N, C-alpha and C positions, 0 to 999 in steps of 0.2 A: 505865553507860548502854550499851545494845547499839548496834552499828553497823547502818547501813542495809543491807538485804539486797541482794545483787548483782542487777543488772538481767538479766544473762545467766548463769545458774547453770553452764551447760556451759563457757562461756569462763572463769568464775571457777575452776572445778575444774581445767581445763587449766593455768591460771596458777599455782594452788596446787601442783599436781604438778610443774610446771617449777621453781618456787622450791625445793620440797622436794628434788628431785633435785640441784639445784645447791648444797645445804647451806645455803640461806637460810631457816632454820627460823623465825626471828622474823617474817619476812614471810609465810611459808606458813601459819603457825598461825591468824592472824585470819581469813584467807580460808576455811579449813576451818570455823571456828567460825561465821562468817556463813552458810555453806551449811547448817550444822546448824540454824540458826534457821529456815530454810525448810523443811527436812525432817529432823526430829530423829533419825530412825533410818536414815538413808541408809547402807547397809553399807559402801560404798566409802569414803566420807568418814570414817566412824567408824574404819575400819580404818586409813586413812592418818594420821588424827590420833593414834590410839593408838600407831602406830609412831613418829611425831614425838615424842610425850611420852616414849616409851621412850628415844629417841636423845638427848633433852635432859635426861635424868637424873630424869624424873618417872615412874619405873617403875610405882609403885603405881597411879597414875592411868591409865597406859597399859594395864596388865593389865585394869583394870576395863572400859575401852572395848573392848579386844580380846576380852574374854569376852562382851560384849554382842553383838559381831559373830558370834562362834561360836554363841551362843544363837539369834540371828536367822537365820544361815546355816549350819546344821550340816553341810551337804554341800559346803562350800567349803574345799578343802584348803589354799589360801593363808591362810585365816583361822586354821586350826589351827596352821599353820607359824609365822605371826607370833605367835600367843599362846605357842607353845612357846619362841620366842626370848625373849620378855618374861619368862616364867616362869623361864627359865634365868638371865637377868640378875638375878633376885631370889634366886637360889640354890635355887630349888625344882626340883631336877633330876629327881626322880621324876615330877612333874607335867609338866615339860617333855618328858620322854621319852614320856609317854602322848599328849601333843598331837602330837608328831611321828609317832607310830604311827598316830594318827587320820588325819593328812594323807596318809601313805603308803597306808593302807587305801583312802582315796578316790581316790588317784592313785598307783599303783605305780611310775610312771616319774618321780616328783618328785625330781629329783637333790638339790636343796638340803635337802629334808626328810630324805633318807637321811643326808646329811652331818651335818646338825643333830642327828639322832637319835644318830649316833656321838659327837658332842660331849657330849650329855647323858650317854650311858653312860660316856664317859671320865670325866666329872665324878664319876660314881658308882662309879668303879674297877671297872666291869664290862668289862674290857679285851677279852676274847674277843668279847663281843657287839658291842663298839665296832668292832672290826676287821671284823666281818661286815657291819655297817652301811656302813662306808667302802667295803668291797668292792663292795656294791651300787651305791653312788654312782659309783664309778670304773668299774664295768662299763657304766654308762649314759653317763658322761662321763669318758673316761680322762684328759683334760687338766684335771681339776679340782684346781687346786693346793692349795686349802685342805684338801680331803679327803686328798690325799697327805701333806701336812704332819701332819695330825692323826692319820692312820693310823700314820705313823712314830712319833708320840708313844706311841700305844697299844702298838705293837710294841716300842718300847723298854721300856715298863713290864712287858711280858711277857718281857723279856730276849731278844727276837728281833732282835738289833742289826744283823745282816747285812741282814735284810729291811727294817728301818727305814732303813738307809743307802741302799738302792736307791730307796726312796721320796723321801728327801731329794735324791738326785742327779736324780731325774726332775723334782722340783719346781724345782730350780735351773735346769734346762734350760728350764722354762717361764717362770720368773720370776727371771732371773739377778741382779737388783739388790736382792732382798730379803735384808737382812743377817742377820736372825734365823735364817733357814734354814741358813746357813753355821755359825752358832753351835750350833744343835741337832745339825747334822751332825757337828761336832767332838765333841760329847758321845757320839754313837754310836761314832765312831772310837776315842775313849778307852776305851769299854767293850770294844772289840775289840782293845785293846792296839796300835793303830796311832797311836802318839803324834806321830810326825813329820808324818803327814798331818793329824792333829787340829790341830797348830800352824798348819799352812798354812791350814786351813779357818778358824781363828780370825783369822788375818791378813786373809783375804778378807772376813770379817764387819766387822773394824775399818776396812778401807778404805771400806766402804760406809756404815758408821754408827759412829763412835767411841763407845765406851761400851756397845755393844749386848750385850756379853758378860755383863752383870749377870744376864741370864736364864739363861745357861749355868751360872754358878757358884752360883746361888741354891739 
């Protein structure tokens, strides 16, 4: 049985977005669905429900909704970016990279789309191209910690360990409490033969999150 439609759709959407941002997915979802009963193809609601479905492990459903948004609003860069994230979550890395490229073509200063494109290219082991995408993201937003960390990963894959280390150090300056960054930094130091410093970095990681070195030794 469907729920009664909200009396004030604008207020209901704001409430749904607030709940969604707070991570209260189970409360936000029925509000989105009620709004869609009133306007089945509302692109904003479809997009946010698609993102929510992806966040709650229903990636296939989320992709279908996000694809509907792209079909209805092909000039919306955020829609292509969200679809790309969902496709990447399904392991469809080529399609994800193409979605991020469309987002960037529509909005060349879209920092997150550049960073996300780098992630998809990293997944595809196209490390040189990934570094170029992260370079673009960091040119637009030098303090983008995720782009720094992920560029460092690509640089490590290219055996450019000294450059990777610089990125990890910058990321730590921006977010000093993220344990995993110290662990990955230790891996770069090991590759450079700087074992004592690597042990110190491991210790810093363990101080922040015991057991986080599983990623380092995997």
